C-alpha positions as CSV (number, residue, x, y, z in Angstrom):
1,M,-38.9,57.2,29.5
2,H,-37.4,55.5,32.6
3,R,-40.2,53.0,32.7
4,K,-39.8,52.1,29.0
5,T,-36.0,51.5,29.5
6,N,-36.8,49.2,32.5
7,F,-39.4,47.3,30.3
8,F,-36.9,46.8,27.5
9,S,-34.2,45.7,29.9
10,L,-36.5,43.2,31.4
11,V,-37.4,41.8,28.0
12,I,-33.7,41.5,27.1
13,L,-33.0,39.7,30.4
14,L,-36.0,37.4,29.8
15,F,-34.7,36.4,26.4
16,F,-31.2,36.0,27.8
17,W,-32.6,33.8,30.6
18,I,-34.7,31.7,28.2
19,G,-31.7,31.3,25.8
20,N,-29.6,30.1,28.7
21,S,-32.3,27.7,29.9
22,F,-32.6,26.2,26.4
23,A,-28.8,25.8,26.3
24,E,-28.6,24.2,29.7
25,N,-31.4,21.9,28.8
26,F,-29.7,20.9,25.6
27,D,-26.4,20.2,27.4
28,L,-28.2,18.1,30.0
29,K,-29.8,16.0,27.2
30,L,-26.4,15.5,25.6
31,K,-25.0,14.4,28.9
32,D,-27.7,11.7,29.2
33,I,-26.9,10.6,25.6
34,R,-23.2,10.3,26.4
35,G,-24.2,8.1,29.3
36,E,-26.2,5.8,27.0
37,I,-23.3,5.6,24.5
38,N,-20.9,4.7,27.3
39,R,-23.4,2.0,28.4
40,D,-23.5,0.8,24.8
41,N,-27.2,1.5,24.7
42,L,-26.8,2.9,21.2
43,T,-30.4,2.4,20.1
44,E,-31.6,4.6,23.0
45,A,-28.9,7.1,22.3
46,I,-30.0,7.5,18.7
47,K,-33.6,7.8,19.7
48,L,-32.8,10.6,22.2
49,L,-30.6,12.4,19.6
50,K,-33.4,12.4,17.1
51,K,-35.8,14.0,19.6
52,I,-33.6,17.0,20.4
53,K,-34.7,20.3,18.9
54,V,-31.7,22.1,17.5
55,G,-31.4,25.8,18.3
56,N,-28.3,26.8,16.4
57,E,-25.4,25.5,14.3
58,L,-23.1,24.8,17.2
59,Q,-25.7,22.5,18.7
60,Q,-26.1,20.7,15.4
61,D,-22.3,20.2,15.3
62,K,-22.4,18.6,18.7
63,I,-25.1,16.2,17.6
64,N,-23.2,15.3,14.5
65,I,-20.1,14.4,16.6
66,L,-22.2,12.1,18.8
67,F,-23.8,10.4,15.7
68,G,-20.2,9.9,14.4
69,D,-19.2,8.3,17.7
70,I,-22.2,5.9,17.6
71,Y,-21.5,4.8,14.1
72,L,-17.8,4.3,14.9
73,K,-18.8,2.1,17.9
74,I,-20.8,-0.1,15.6
75,N,-18.0,-0.2,13.2
76,K,-19.8,1.6,10.4
77,T,-16.8,3.8,9.6
78,N,-18.1,5.3,6.4
79,K,-21.3,6.6,8.1
80,A,-19.1,7.9,11.0
81,E,-16.9,9.7,8.6
82,E,-20.0,11.5,7.0
83,F,-21.1,12.9,10.4
84,Y,-17.6,14.0,11.5
85,E,-17.1,15.7,8.2
86,K,-20.4,17.7,8.7
87,S,-18.8,19.4,11.7
88,F,-15.3,19.7,10.1
89,F,-15.8,23.3,8.8
90,T,-16.8,25.2,11.9
91,T,-15.8,28.4,13.6
92,N,-15.7,26.6,17.0
93,Q,-12.2,25.2,17.5
94,D,-13.2,22.6,20.1
95,I,-15.8,21.1,17.8
96,E,-13.3,21.2,14.9
97,A,-10.7,19.3,17.1
98,L,-13.3,16.7,18.0
99,S,-14.4,16.2,14.4
100,V,-10.7,15.9,13.3
101,V,-9.8,13.3,16.0
102,G,-13.0,11.4,15.0
103,L,-11.7,11.3,11.5
104,A,-8.3,10.1,12.8
105,E,-10.1,7.2,14.6
106,V,-12.1,6.4,11.4
107,K,-8.8,6.1,9.4
108,L,-7.2,4.1,12.1
109,I,-10.0,1.5,12.0
110,Q,-10.0,1.5,8.2
111,G,-6.3,0.7,8.3
112,K,-5.3,4.0,6.6
113,L,-2.5,4.7,9.0
114,N,-0.9,7.6,7.3
115,D,-4.2,9.4,7.1
116,A,-4.8,8.6,10.8
117,I,-1.4,10.1,11.7
118,Q,-2.1,13.3,9.7
119,F,-5.5,13.8,11.3
120,A,-4.2,13.1,14.8
121,K,-1.5,15.8,14.2
122,Q,-4.1,18.2,13.0
123,A,-6.2,17.6,16.1
124,I,-3.2,18.0,18.4
125,S,-2.4,21.4,16.7
126,L,-6.0,22.5,17.4
127,N,-5.9,21.2,21.0
128,P,-2.4,20.7,22.3
129,D,-3.6,19.6,25.7
130,G,-5.9,16.8,24.3
131,I,-5.2,13.3,25.3
132,R,-7.2,11.5,22.7
133,P,-5.4,12.6,19.6
134,K,-2.0,11.9,21.1
135,I,-3.1,8.3,21.9
136,I,-4.5,7.8,18.4
137,F,-1.2,9.1,17.0
138,A,0.8,6.7,19.2
139,I,-1.4,3.7,18.2
140,A,-1.1,4.5,14.5
141,K,2.7,4.9,14.8
142,T,3.0,1.6,16.7
143,R,0.9,-0.3,14.2
144,I,2.9,1.1,11.3
145,G,6.1,-0.1,13.0
146,E,7.4,3.2,14.3
147,G,7.4,2.4,18.0
148,E,10.1,4.8,19.2
149,E,8.1,7.8,18.2
150,A,4.9,6.3,19.8
151,I,6.5,5.6,23.2
152,K,8.0,9.1,23.3
153,V,4.5,10.6,23.0
154,L,3.0,8.2,25.4
155,S,5.8,8.6,28.0
156,E,5.3,12.4,27.9
157,L,1.6,11.9,28.4
158,Y,2.1,9.5,31.3
159,S,4.5,11.8,33.1
160,T,1.8,14.5,33.3
161,R,-1.5,12.7,32.9
162,K,-1.9,9.3,34.4
163,D,-5.5,8.9,33.1
164,A,-6.9,5.4,32.5
165,E,-6.8,5.9,28.7
166,V,-3.1,6.8,28.9
167,A,-2.3,3.8,31.2
168,L,-4.1,1.5,28.8
169,A,-2.3,2.9,25.8
170,I,1.1,2.5,27.5
171,S,0.1,-1.1,28.5
172,D,-0.8,-1.9,24.9
173,Y,2.6,-0.6,23.7
174,Y,4.5,-2.9,26.0
175,I,2.3,-5.8,25.1
176,S,3.2,-5.3,21.4
177,F,6.8,-5.9,22.3
178,D,6.2,-9.0,24.4
179,D,6.8,-7.2,27.7
180,V,3.7,-8.4,29.5
181,E,5.2,-7.9,33.0
182,Q,5.7,-4.2,32.3
183,A,2.2,-3.9,30.8
184,I,0.7,-5.5,34.0
185,K,2.8,-3.2,36.2
186,I,1.5,-0.1,34.4
187,L,-2.1,-1.2,35.0
188,E,-1.4,-2.3,38.6
189,D,0.1,1.1,39.4
190,Y,-3.0,2.7,38.0
191,L,-5.3,0.5,40.0
192,N,-3.4,1.2,43.2
193,R,-4.6,4.8,42.8
194,T,-8.1,4.0,41.3
195,P,-9.0,0.4,42.3
196,N,-12.3,0.1,40.4
197,N,-11.7,1.5,36.9
198,I,-13.6,-0.9,34.8
199,K,-11.7,-0.5,31.6
200,V,-8.4,-1.1,33.3
201,L,-9.7,-4.1,35.3
202,D,-11.1,-5.6,32.0
203,Q,-7.7,-5.4,30.3
204,I,-5.6,-6.6,33.2
205,A,-7.9,-9.6,33.5
206,T,-6.8,-10.7,30.0
207,L,-3.2,-10.0,30.9
208,Y,-3.3,-12.0,34.1
209,L,-4.9,-15.0,32.3
210,M,-2.3,-15.0,29.6
211,N,0.4,-14.8,32.2
212,G,-1.0,-17.9,34.0
213,N,-2.6,-16.1,36.9
214,K,-6.2,-17.4,36.7
215,E,-7.2,-16.3,40.3
216,N,-6.3,-12.6,39.7
217,A,-7.8,-12.8,36.3
218,I,-11.2,-14.0,37.5
219,E,-11.1,-11.5,40.5
220,A,-10.7,-8.6,38.1
221,K,-13.2,-9.8,35.5
222,L,-15.8,-10.5,38.3
223,K,-15.7,-6.8,39.2
224,V,-16.2,-6.0,35.5
225,F,-19.2,-8.4,35.4
226,K,-20.8,-6.9,38.5
227,F,-20.3,-3.4,37.3
228,H,-22.0,-4.0,33.9
229,E,-24.8,-5.9,35.6
230,I,-25.5,-3.0,37.9
231,N,-25.0,-0.5,35.1
232,R,-27.6,-2.3,32.9
233,N,-25.2,-3.2,30.1
234,K,-26.6,-6.6,29.4
235,D,-24.2,-7.5,26.5
236,K,-21.1,-6.6,28.4
237,A,-22.3,-8.4,31.5
238,R,-23.1,-11.5,29.5
239,S,-19.7,-11.3,27.8
240,A,-17.8,-11.0,31.1
241,K,-19.8,-13.9,32.7
242,T,-19.1,-16.1,29.6
243,W,-15.4,-15.2,29.9
244,I,-15.3,-16.3,33.6
245,I,-17.1,-19.6,32.9
246,S,-14.7,-20.4,30.1
247,V,-11.9,-20.0,32.6
248,D,-13.6,-21.9,35.4
249,P,-16.8,-23.7,34.3
250,T,-18.0,-24.4,37.9
251,Y,-17.3,-20.8,39.1
252,F,-21.0,-19.8,39.4
253,D,-22.2,-23.2,40.8
254,E,-21.9,-21.8,44.3
255,P,-22.8,-18.3,45.5
256,V,-20.0,-15.9,44.5
257,V,-18.6,-13.4,47.0
258,V,-17.1,-10.3,45.3
259,E,-15.4,-7.4,46.9
260,K,-18.2,-4.9,47.1
261,I,-18.1,-1.9,44.9
262,E,-20.3,0.7,46.6
263,E,-23.2,2.0,44.5
264,N,-21.9,5.6,45.0
265,E,-18.5,4.4,43.6
266,I,-20.3,3.1,40.5
267,K,-22.2,6.4,40.1
268,D,-19.0,8.4,40.5
269,Y,-17.3,6.2,37.9
270,V,-20.1,6.6,35.4
271,E,-20.1,10.4,36.0
272,D,-16.4,10.6,35.5
273,E,-16.7,8.7,32.2
274,I,-19.3,11.1,31.0
275,E,-17.3,14.1,32.1
276,S,-14.2,12.8,30.3
277,Y,-16.2,11.6,27.3
278,D,-14.4,13.8,24.8
279,E,-11.0,12.5,25.9
280,N,-11.9,8.8,25.8
281,K,-10.9,6.9,22.6
282,V,-13.9,5.5,20.7
283,T,-13.4,1.8,20.2
284,P,-15.6,-0.3,17.9
285,N,-17.6,-3.1,19.5
286,Y,-15.8,-5.8,17.7
287,E,-17.2,-9.3,18.1
288,D,-16.0,-11.1,21.2
289,F,-14.6,-14.6,21.4
290,A,-17.0,-17.1,23.0
291,F,-14.3,-18.1,25.5
292,A,-11.4,-16.6,27.4
293,P,-8.4,-17.5,25.3
294,D,-5.5,-19.5,26.8
295,G,-3.2,-18.8,23.9
296,N,-3.1,-17.0,20.6
297,G,-1.2,-16.5,17.4
298,S,-1.7,-14.9,14.0
299,G,-2.9,-16.1,10.7
300,F,-4.3,-15.1,7.3
301,I,-7.3,-16.0,5.2
302,V,-7.0,-18.1,2.1
303,G,-9.1,-20.3,-0.2
304,N,-11.9,-17.9,-1.1
305,G,-12.4,-16.9,2.5
306,K,-13.1,-20.5,3.8
307,F,-9.7,-21.2,5.4
308,V,-6.9,-19.7,7.5
309,I,-3.2,-20.5,7.5
310,T,-1.3,-20.4,10.8
311,N,1.4,-22.3,12.6
312,Y,0.8,-25.8,13.9
313,H,2.3,-25.0,17.3
314,V,-0.3,-22.2,17.7
315,I,-3.2,-24.7,17.6
316,E,-1.4,-27.9,18.6
317,K,-3.2,-28.5,22.0
318,A,-6.4,-26.5,21.3
319,K,-9.8,-27.8,22.2
320,K,-11.5,-24.8,20.8
321,I,-10.4,-22.4,18.1
322,S,-11.8,-19.0,16.9
323,V,-10.4,-16.3,14.7
324,R,-11.1,-12.6,14.4
325,N,-10.0,-10.7,11.4
326,G,-8.7,-7.1,11.2
327,S,-12.3,-5.9,10.5
328,G,-13.4,-7.3,13.9
329,N,-15.5,-10.3,12.7
330,V,-15.2,-13.6,14.7
331,T,-15.8,-17.1,13.5
332,K,-15.2,-20.6,14.9
333,A,-12.6,-22.8,13.3
334,I,-11.5,-26.5,13.2
335,V,-8.1,-28.0,12.2
336,L,-8.5,-29.3,8.6
337,D,-4.9,-30.3,8.0
338,Y,-1.4,-29.7,9.4
339,S,2.3,-30.4,9.0
340,K,4.5,-30.7,12.1
341,D,7.6,-30.8,9.9
342,Y,6.9,-27.3,8.5
343,D,5.0,-26.0,11.5
344,L,1.9,-25.2,9.3
345,A,-1.8,-25.7,9.9
346,I,-4.8,-24.9,7.8
347,L,-8.1,-24.1,9.6
348,E,-11.5,-24.5,8.2
349,L,-13.9,-21.7,9.1
350,K,-17.5,-22.4,10.3
351,D,-18.6,-19.1,8.7
352,P,-16.4,-18.1,5.8
353,Y,-15.2,-14.6,5.3
354,P,-15.9,-12.8,2.0
355,K,-13.7,-14.3,-0.8
356,E,-12.1,-10.9,-1.5
357,F,-10.5,-11.1,2.0
358,A,-8.5,-14.1,1.0
359,V,-4.8,-14.0,0.1
360,D,-4.8,-15.8,-3.3
361,S,-2.3,-18.5,-4.2
362,K,-1.3,-16.4,-7.2
363,D,0.0,-13.9,-4.8
364,F,2.5,-16.3,-3.2
365,A,6.2,-15.5,-4.1
366,D,9.6,-16.9,-3.2
367,P,11.6,-14.9,-0.7
368,K,14.8,-13.3,-2.0
369,A,17.8,-12.4,0.1
370,G,18.1,-8.6,0.6
371,E,14.5,-7.7,-0.3
372,D,12.4,-5.5,2.0
373,V,9.6,-7.3,3.8
374,I,6.9,-6.6,6.4
375,S,5.5,-8.9,9.0
376,L,1.8,-8.4,9.9
377,G,0.3,-10.0,13.0
378,Y,-0.8,-9.6,16.6
379,P,2.4,-9.3,18.7
380,G,2.8,-10.0,22.4
381,I,-0.4,-11.6,23.7
382,G,-2.4,-9.9,20.9
383,L,-5.8,-10.0,22.6
384,T,-6.0,-6.4,23.7
385,F,-5.5,-5.3,20.1
386,E,-8.3,-4.7,17.7
387,Q,-6.0,-4.7,14.7
388,P,-2.6,-6.1,13.7
389,T,0.8,-4.3,13.8
390,I,3.6,-4.0,11.3
391,T,7.3,-4.9,11.8
392,Q,9.6,-4.2,8.9
393,G,13.0,-5.6,7.9
394,I,14.7,-7.5,5.1
395,V,15.2,-11.1,4.1
396,S,18.7,-11.7,5.4
397,K,19.1,-15.3,4.3
398,V,17.1,-18.0,2.5
399,L,17.7,-21.6,3.6
400,K,16.0,-23.4,0.7
401,D,16.7,-27.0,1.9
402,E,15.1,-26.3,5.3
403,G,12.2,-24.4,3.7
404,I,12.7,-21.3,5.9
405,F,14.3,-17.9,5.8
406,L,15.7,-15.4,8.2
407,T,14.5,-11.8,8.5
408,T,15.4,-8.7,10.4
409,A,11.7,-8.0,10.9
410,A,10.9,-8.6,14.6
411,I,8.8,-11.8,15.1
412,N,7.3,-11.7,18.6
413,Q,5.4,-14.6,20.2
414,G,1.9,-13.4,19.0
415,N,3.2,-13.0,15.4
416,S,3.4,-16.8,15.0
417,G,1.5,-17.8,11.9
418,G,1.2,-14.3,10.6
419,P,2.0,-13.4,6.9
420,I,5.2,-11.8,5.7
421,F,4.8,-9.7,2.5
422,N,7.4,-8.2,0.2
423,L,6.8,-4.7,-1.1
424,N,5.1,-6.0,-4.2
425,G,2.3,-7.1,-1.8
426,K,3.2,-10.8,-2.4
427,L,3.2,-13.4,0.4
428,V,6.8,-14.6,0.8
429,G,6.4,-16.5,4.1
430,V,4.7,-17.3,7.4
431,S,6.2,-16.1,10.7
432,F,7.0,-18.8,13.2
433,A,8.6,-19.2,16.6
434,G,8.9,-23.0,16.9
435,L,11.4,-23.5,19.6
436,D,12.8,-26.8,18.2
437,K,13.8,-25.2,14.9
438,V,15.1,-22.1,16.6
439,A,17.1,-24.2,19.1
440,F,18.5,-26.3,16.2
441,F,19.8,-23.4,14.3
442,L,21.1,-21.6,17.3
443,E,23.0,-24.7,18.3
444,S,24.5,-25.0,14.8
445,G,25.6,-21.3,15.0
446,Q,23.9,-20.4,11.7
447,I,21.2,-18.0,13.1
448,P,22.0,-14.7,14.9
449,T,19.8,-14.1,18.0
450,D,18.3,-11.0,16.6
451,M,16.8,-12.7,13.5
452,G,13.2,-13.6,13.0
453,F,12.2,-16.9,11.4
454,A,9.7,-17.6,8.6
455,I,8.5,-20.5,6.6
456,N,8.8,-20.1,2.8
457,S,5.4,-19.5,1.2
458,N,6.2,-22.3,-1.4
459,K,5.9,-24.8,1.5
460,I,2.2,-23.8,1.7
461,N,1.9,-24.9,-1.9
462,E,3.7,-28.2,-1.1
463,V,1.8,-29.0,2.1
464,F,-1.7,-28.0,1.0
465,K,-1.5,-28.4,-2.8
466,Y,-2.1,-24.9,-3.8
467,K,-2.4,-23.8,-7.4
468,K,0.7,-22.7,-9.4
469,K,1.9,-19.2,-8.9
470,V,1.8,-16.5,-11.6
471,P,4.5,-14.0,-12.4
472,I,5.1,-11.1,-10.0
473,K,4.2,-7.6,-11.1
474,S,6.9,-5.0,-10.7
475,V,4.7,-2.5,-8.9
476,K,5.8,-1.6,-5.3
477,F,3.8,-0.3,-2.4
478,D,4.8,1.4,0.9
479,K,4.1,-0.4,4.1
480,A,1.0,1.7,5.0
481,T,-0.7,0.8,1.7
482,I,0.1,-2.9,2.1
483,Y,-1.3,-2.7,5.7
484,E,-4.6,-1.1,4.4
485,N,-5.0,-3.6,1.6
486,K,-4.3,-6.7,3.8
487,L,-6.0,-5.6,7.0
488,P,-9.2,-7.7,6.5
489,S,-7.1,-10.7,5.6
490,I,-5.1,-10.9,8.8
491,V,-6.6,-12.8,11.7
492,L,-6.0,-13.2,15.4
493,V,-6.1,-17.0,16.2
494,A,-7.4,-17.6,19.7
495,I,-7.4,-21.0,21.4
496,S,-8.9,-22.6,24.5
497,L,-7.1,-25.6,26.1
498,E,-10.1,-26.7,28.2
């Protein structure tokens, strides 16, 4: 009897050991796949995922989450949503939290900000210590124009968790309110502790360049280039090198000396990124500009997707112009026509957007004093943002003779050229920050300093001979609905002065 008991005990132990071995082997494979996803080697990641033999429902849920992440990275949000939803109903709370935050990111990218906020809240309730859902919540709140709640959440995070993702989110917040110096300070403080964080170096390079500090910008971007080169991320390495060359075309003509990043440091960074994989926000690989922008503004698509309206002062000295819409697609542009008097320009696109992305001339309306409006654009320097942000206010005064109106909606530097809609979803104006006009009205005492300035939409009809308007429908929308509907129509206008 004693021998039989020992035999059965050994069998049970053997099965237990085999089960653990399979589980450990599965987790090691997932670790390799996360590394490939971080390296943007998504084809290889999918190939490895398809090879894995699934032993139980929990393992299948983990695979579904990774498939969701991959589709989110390539900006196929509907497919990503399908995979996250497969793991939505599960008994494992950690998996449920990951699926919910994945859905929050899907909704954020789709421009469904209210849904993104609700899913982020749900993820926070499932995992109160999670960083990722709180960052998604703050981003959605900032984009919808509720910055006070966003900065409260981010500040609480920053006081306890000075992770790279938190530092980047805080930096983004300050950029959206034109405080580039504070945005740079946040990232410099982080780099003083962790000098070679690639994501932070990549963002601070853009901030340095837009702040006029080309030397520091190239120094930071060079480290990014070398890292991606060593880490075998060909696309990211090529993009970083192109960026550097656009800032200094002769930079690589002579041998380049870069502060050496030890190979073990790179390995440690890669390992840390894999270990913190679940806390890192998944960002779509939107198309890059072919140059490092020297300046930027906002705009919107018109004319069946073939043209973009922006401010003249945004593109006045540009040698190269490209635009990227809210869905992440980039195309080159040239100046087709402009009006210095009304600070308007129309750009012709090399590769037109789908005609359904265009703001139709029938949707232009005259601004009315007292009506609620929202401004959509890329505030601050804009270039660290994948998507536009809302500011909300009212039309405070219409100056018909001058062709402009005043609004309490905040119009920051990067908003220049962006559209202003009323709550009927009609275009009532184009944001501007032309210093000559602002100075004139300030000097005359007619404009309070806290007002935003916009060009009446009817001036677009005058300058560019648009078709006659049709009557406005009485239906009204909330700001989140307008944001979702107009997201593909809003563009970031990037220029190069070289």
